[in-house]
C-alpha positions in Angstrom: -14.8 18.6 -13.8 -14.5 22.5 -12.5 -18.2 23.3 -13.0 -19.5 19.7 -11.8 -17.1 18.6 -9.3 -19.1 15.8 -7.6 -20.5 14.5 -11.4 -19.1 10.8 -11.4 -18.7 10.9 -15.2 -15.9 13.2 -16.0 -13.9 11.7 -12.9 -14.7 8.3 -14.7 -13.8 9.4 -18.4 -10.2 10.7 -16.7 -9.7 7.4 -14.8 -10.1 5.6 -18.3 -7.4 8.2 -20.1 -4.9 7.6 -17.2 -5.3 3.9 -17.4 -4.9 4.0 -21.3 -1.9 6.2 -20.9 -0.2 3.8 -18.3 -0.8 5.8 -14.9 -2.8 3.1 -13.3 -2.2 4.7 -9.3 -3.9 8.1 -10.7 -6.5 6.1 -12.6 -7.5 4.0 -9.5 -7.8 7.3 -7.4 -10.0 8.4 -10.0 -12.1 5.2 -10.1 -12.1 5.1 -6.1 -13.4 8.6 -6.2 -16.3 7.9 -8.5 -17.4 5.1 -6.0 -17.2 7.5 -3.5 -19.6 9.9 -5.6 -21.7 7.3 -6.6 -21.4 3.4 -5.3 -23.7 2.4 -8.0 -22.0 4.0 -11.1 -19.8 1.1 -12.2 -22.4 -1.4 -11.8 -23.9 -1.0 -15.3 -20.6 -0.4 -16.6 -18.8 -4.2 -16.9 -15.8 -2.9 -18.8 -15.2 0.0 -16.3 -15.7 -2.8 -13.6 -12.8 -4.8 -15.5 -10.4 -2.0 -15.6 -10.8 -0.9 -12.1 -10.2 -4.4 -11.1 -6.8 -4.7 -13.2 -5.7 -1.4 -11.6 -6.6 -2.8 -8.3 -4.5 -5.9 -8.9 -1.4 -3.8 -10.5 -1.4 -1.6 -7.3 -1.7 -4.8 -5.2 1.3 -6.0 -7.2 3.3 -3.0 -6.8 2.8 -2.9 -2.9 3.6 -6.1 -2.3 6.6 -6.7 -4.7 9.3 -4.6 -2.4 8.1 -6.7 0.7 8.3 -9.9 -1.1 11.7 -8.9 -2.5 13.0 -8.0 0.7 11.6 -11.0 2.5 13.9 -13.1 0.0 16.8 -11.3 0.8 16.4 -11.6 4.6 14.9 -15.2 4.9 16.0 -17.0 1.7 16.1 -20.6 3.7 12.6 -19.7 4.8 11.1 -19.5 1.2 12.9 -22.7 0.2 11.2 -24.3 3.2 8.1 -23.5 2.2 8.3 -24.6 -1.4 9.8 -27.8 0.0 6.8 -28.1 2.3 4.6 -27.6 -0.8 6.4 -30.6 -2.5 5.9 -33.1 0.4 2.2 -32.1 0.6 1.9 -32.5 -3.1 3.5 -36.3 -2.8 1.5 -37.7 -0.5 1.4 -39.5 2.7 4.7 -40.8 3.0 6.5 -38.0 2.6 3.8 -36.4 4.9 5.7 -38.3 7.4 8.8 -37.3 7.3 7.7 -33.8 7.6 7.2 -34.7 11.2 10.8 -35.4 11.8 12.5 -33.4 14.1 14.4 -31.4 11.4 11.2 -30.5 9.5 9.7 -29.6 12.7 12.6 -27.0 13.3 12.3 -25.6 9.6 8.4 -25.2 10.1 9.5 -23.3 13.5 11.9 -21.1 11.7 9.4 -20.0 9.1 6.7 -19.3 11.8 9.7 -17.1 14.1 10.5 -15.4 10.8 6.9 -14.3 10.2 6.4 -13.2 13.3 9.6 -10.8 13.0 8.5 -9.6 9.4 4.9 -9.7 9.6 4.5 -6.5 11.9 6.4 -4.2 10.4 4.9 -4.5 7.1 1.6 -4.4 8.1 2.4 -1.4 9.8 3.9 0.2 6.7 0.4 -0.7 4.9 -1.5 0.7 7.7 0.4 4.0 7.5 0.0 4.0 3.5 -3.8 3.5 4.3 -3.7 6.8 6.7 -1.7 8.8 4.2 -4.6 8.1 1.6 -7.0 9.3 4.3 -4.9 12.4 4.9 -4.1 13.4 1.4 -8.4 13.3 0.7 -9.0 16.0 2.9 -10.2 19.3 1.1 -7.5 21.3 2.9 -5.2 23.8 0.7 -2.6 24.1 3.5 0.4 21.5 3.0 1.5 22.3 6.5 -1.6 21.3 7.9 -1.7 18.0 6.0 1.8 17.4 7.1 0.9 17.9 10.8 -1.8 15.5 10.5 0.9 12.8 8.9 3.3 13.5 11.8 0.1 12.9 14.1 -0.3 9.2 12.7 3.0 8.6 12.3 3.2 9.0 15.9 0.3 6.9 16.7 1.8 4.5 14.6 5.2 4.3 16.2 6.9 5.1 13.5 8.4 8.3 14.9 12.1 6.9 15.3 11.9 5.9 11.5 9.8 8.6 10.0 11.7 12.2 10.3 9.6 15.2 9.3 11.5 16.0 6.5 11.1 12.2 4.9 7.6 13.1 3.7 7.0 15.4 0.7 3.5 16.6 0.0 2.5 18.2 -3.8 -1.0 19.8 -3.8 -2.3 21.0 -7.4 -5.6 22.2 -8.8 -7.4 19.0 -8.0 -4.7 16.0 -7.1 -2.7 15.4 -4.3 0.3 13.6 -4.4 2.2 12.4 -1.0 5.4 10.4 -0.6 7.1 9.4 2.2 10.7 7.4 2.4 12.2 5.9 5.5 14.2 3.1 6.7 13.3 0.6 9.1 15.5 -2.3 10.4 13.7 -5.9 11.0 15.3 -7.7 13.7 15.5 -11.4 12.3 17.8 -12.8 15.1 20.1 -11.3 17.6 22.7 -9.2 15.9 20.9 -9.4 12.7 18.6 -6.7 11.6 18.9 -5.6 8.3 17.5 -2.0 7.3 14.7 -1.9 4.9 14.0 0.7 2.9 10.3 1.9 2.5 8.6 4.1 0.3 4.7 4.9 0.3 3.3 6.9 -2.5 -0.4 8.3 -2.7 -1.6 10.3 -5.7 -5.5 11.0 -5.2 -8.1 13.5 -6.5 -9.0 16.2 -4.3 -12.5 18.1 -4.3 -11.6 21.6 -2.8 -14.6 23.7 -1.8 -14.8 27.3 -3.2 -12.4 30.1 -1.9 -13.9 32.2 0.7 -15.1 35.8 0.0 -14.1 38.5 2.1 -16.3 41.8 1.9 
């Protein structure tokens, strides 16, 4: 990789090795880099495409699991109502008519209200994680510059009240960079009811640095 930093083959092989050792997030970062270098590289490697899909699925599950856990803690009634509505839909028209009753309409309204309150903070968090990934890939060795870019993105996303500068840690190696941001943000469900949720965004991506400048 040092001799040919843009060659997809060694990055692909590294991704396979990381996937085999259970380091799925790092493996996915390698495969994404392969596709950045050569979008058609995996088209003739069906087994590798399947591995990439598994890594992506595992990444999505790991990101969604905390969100669902917080939703279940903050709105258990809403999940129960969703299950009940699903059962009603499966039972047929007679039960569906009951769903039109005032009580069921109230439940449906409550679900919509909770979604209205809960969805925006999670959407912002996932946008923040995407921005972290973009910034982490910038081929700059200076972690202070990377941190400054993160702070600007935090300001633009409206997260400054929740993400202080010390909440983000950056570690840059020879070919990888890891960024971890932890913060707490309340979700206002009802007046006087705003449980605080702990948010964590972790990104580890390969970074291809250019040659160091030579001064004469």
